[in-house]
N, C-alpha and C positions, 0 to 999 in steps of 0.2 A: 601444534596447538592452533587455536583460532587467531587469525590476523584481525585484530580489532582496531579499526581506524575510524575517526570521526567522519561522518558523511555530511558535507555541507550542501546546501541548496536542495535538500530532500523535501518532498511534499509530504506534509504530515496532516492526516485527517483524523477527526474525532467526532463520534456520534453516540447517542444513547444505546447501550447494549441490548435494550429491550426491543429494538427494531433493527431491520436490516439496513445496510448502507444505502441501497436503492430507495427504501422508504424514507430514510433520513434526508436524502437529496430532495425527494418529492415534497416532503413536509417542511423543508428549510430548517432542519435540525442538525445540519452538518457544519462543523467548524473546520477551517483549513488554515494552515500556516506553513512557513518554510523554515527549515533549519538554517542556522548561521554557519559560517565557515568552520566553526568549532564543533558543529553537530548539535548545538543546543537549540531548543525551541521553547516557545511559551504560548500557552492557550489560556485565555482569561474568561471569566464570566461563566464558568462551567457549573452545572447544578451540583451542589454538594451532597445531595441525598440519593444519587443513583449511580449504577455501574455504567462505565463508558468503554467504548472500543477505540483503540488507537491503531493506526496503520500508517506506514511510511514507505515512500518509494523515491528513488533518485534515478538519474539517467542510467546508472550502471548496477543498481541493487534494489531489492524490494523485500518486504516482509512476506513470508509465505502466508501467514494468517494474522488477522488483527489480534492485538493484545488487549485483554479485558482488565480494566483497572477500576478502583474505587476513587471517585473524585473526592478531593479533600479541600478544605478551606485554606490550608497552609500550602506553601510552596513545596513541591516534591520533585525529586529527580528520578526520571523513569528512562532507563536505557532501552532503546528500541534496536534490536539486532536485525540488520538487513542482510539478506543472502545475495551473493552475486547472481545477476540474471544470466541465464544461458542463452544460447541461440539454437535455432533449428535450421537445418539446411537439407536439401534433397533435390529431387528431380520429379517433375510431374510427367507421368507416363499414361498413355491410353491403355485399353484392355489388351492390346497386342504388344505392349512394351515400347511403343514409339514415343519419343519426346513430344510434349505438347507445348505450344506457344500461347502466350496471352492468357494463361490460366491464373485466376485470382486465388491466392492461398491465404487462409486466415488461421490464426491460432488464438485460443482463449485461455486466460488464466483460470485455474480451477476455482470454483466458488463464484462470487459475484463479479460483475463487470465493474472495473474501477475506472 
Protein backbone atom coordinates (compact mmCIF):
# COMPACT_ATOMS: atom_id res chain seq x y z
CA UNK A 1 0.00 0.00 0.00
CA UNK A 2 0.87 3.65 -0.06
CA UNK A 3 3.04 5.02 2.72
CA UNK A 4 1.10 8.16 3.67
CA UNK A 5 2.96 10.47 5.99
CA UNK A 6 2.44 14.15 6.70
CA UNK A 7 4.97 16.33 4.87
CA UNK A 8 6.05 19.28 6.98
CA UNK A 9 7.66 22.40 5.59
CA UNK A 10 6.30 21.76 2.10
CA UNK A 11 5.91 24.75 -0.21
CA UNK A 12 2.24 25.07 -1.25
CA UNK A 13 1.29 27.23 -4.24
CA UNK A 14 -2.21 28.31 -5.27
CA UNK A 15 -3.33 30.20 -8.40
CA UNK A 16 -6.43 30.64 -10.60
CA UNK A 17 -6.94 27.57 -12.80
CA UNK A 18 -7.84 29.83 -15.73
CA UNK A 19 -4.19 30.90 -16.11
CA UNK A 20 -0.81 29.18 -16.08
CA UNK A 21 1.51 29.20 -13.09
CA UNK A 22 3.94 31.40 -14.99
CA UNK A 23 1.17 33.91 -15.83
CA UNK A 24 0.00 33.84 -12.18
CA UNK A 25 3.53 34.75 -11.09
CA UNK A 26 3.81 37.56 -13.64
CA UNK A 27 0.39 39.02 -12.74
CA UNK A 28 0.91 38.60 -8.99
CA UNK A 29 -2.02 36.15 -8.71
CA UNK A 30 0.03 33.50 -6.91
CA UNK A 31 -0.44 32.69 -3.24
CA UNK A 32 2.17 30.71 -1.36
CA UNK A 33 2.39 29.18 2.09
CA UNK A 34 4.24 26.37 3.84
CA UNK A 35 2.81 23.32 5.53
CA UNK A 36 3.27 22.86 9.26
CA UNK A 37 5.01 19.87 10.82
CA UNK A 38 1.65 18.03 10.72
CA UNK A 39 1.36 18.65 6.95
CA UNK A 40 -1.50 21.12 7.40
CA UNK A 41 -1.60 24.41 5.53
CA UNK A 42 -3.92 27.40 5.26
CA UNK A 43 -4.59 29.80 2.39
CA UNK A 44 -6.91 32.73 3.06
CA UNK A 45 -8.61 35.35 0.93
CA UNK A 46 -9.14 33.05 -2.04
CA UNK A 47 -11.79 34.00 -4.62
CA UNK A 48 -14.90 31.96 -3.85
CA UNK A 49 -16.21 31.91 -7.40
CA UNK A 50 -13.41 30.35 -9.44
CA UNK A 51 -11.46 27.14 -9.84
CA UNK A 52 -7.98 27.10 -8.34
CA UNK A 53 -4.83 25.04 -8.78
CA UNK A 54 -2.86 23.75 -5.80
CA UNK A 55 0.64 22.36 -6.02
CA UNK A 56 3.09 21.34 -3.29
CA UNK A 57 6.76 20.44 -3.05
CA UNK A 58 9.11 19.61 -0.18
CA UNK A 59 12.82 18.88 -0.12
CA UNK A 60 12.14 15.20 -0.76
CA UNK A 61 8.76 15.01 -2.49
CA UNK A 62 6.65 16.80 -5.08
CA UNK A 63 3.24 16.62 -6.73
CA UNK A 64 3.50 15.47 -10.34
CA UNK A 65 0.66 17.73 -11.44
CA UNK A 66 -1.29 20.58 -9.83
CA UNK A 67 -4.64 19.67 -8.26
CA UNK A 68 -7.65 21.67 -9.42
CA UNK A 69 -10.16 22.57 -6.72
CA UNK A 70 -13.21 24.78 -6.30
CA UNK A 71 -12.59 27.55 -3.80
CA UNK A 72 -15.19 27.66 -1.06
CA UNK A 73 -16.08 30.18 1.57
CA UNK A 74 -15.96 27.58 4.34
CA UNK A 75 -12.90 25.76 5.58
CA UNK A 76 -12.15 22.55 3.72
CA UNK A 77 -9.54 19.84 4.10
CA UNK A 78 -7.69 19.03 0.89
CA UNK A 79 -5.13 16.23 0.96
CA UNK A 80 -2.24 16.86 -1.44
CA UNK A 81 -0.34 13.67 -2.24
CA UNK A 82 3.35 14.19 -2.96
CA UNK A 83 5.49 11.64 -4.77
CA UNK A 84 9.04 10.96 -3.64
CA UNK A 85 11.44 12.75 -5.95
CA UNK A 86 13.88 10.60 -7.79
CA UNK A 87 17.39 11.34 -8.87
CA UNK A 88 19.22 11.09 -12.15
CA UNK A 89 22.82 10.02 -12.43
CA UNK A 90 25.09 9.24 -15.32
CA UNK A 91 28.28 10.19 -17.08
CA UNK A 92 28.85 12.86 -19.73
CA UNK A 93 30.65 11.38 -22.73
CA UNK A 94 31.82 12.93 -25.98
CA UNK A 95 30.97 11.42 -29.38
CA UNK A 96 33.93 9.00 -29.05
CA UNK A 97 32.81 7.76 -25.63
CA UNK A 98 35.43 9.66 -23.65
CA UNK A 99 34.47 11.20 -20.29
CA UNK A 100 33.95 14.97 -20.37
CA UNK A 101 34.84 17.33 -17.50
CA UNK A 102 33.17 20.61 -16.57
CA UNK A 103 29.96 19.87 -18.49
CA UNK A 104 26.81 21.50 -17.10
CA UNK A 105 23.91 19.06 -16.89
CA UNK A 106 20.34 20.33 -16.51
CA UNK A 107 17.04 18.55 -16.00
CA UNK A 108 13.55 19.98 -16.29
CA UNK A 109 10.36 18.99 -14.55
CA UNK A 110 7.73 18.14 -17.15
CA UNK A 111 5.30 20.96 -17.64
CA UNK A 112 5.98 24.42 -16.31
CA UNK A 113 9.06 25.64 -14.53
CA UNK A 114 8.34 25.82 -10.82
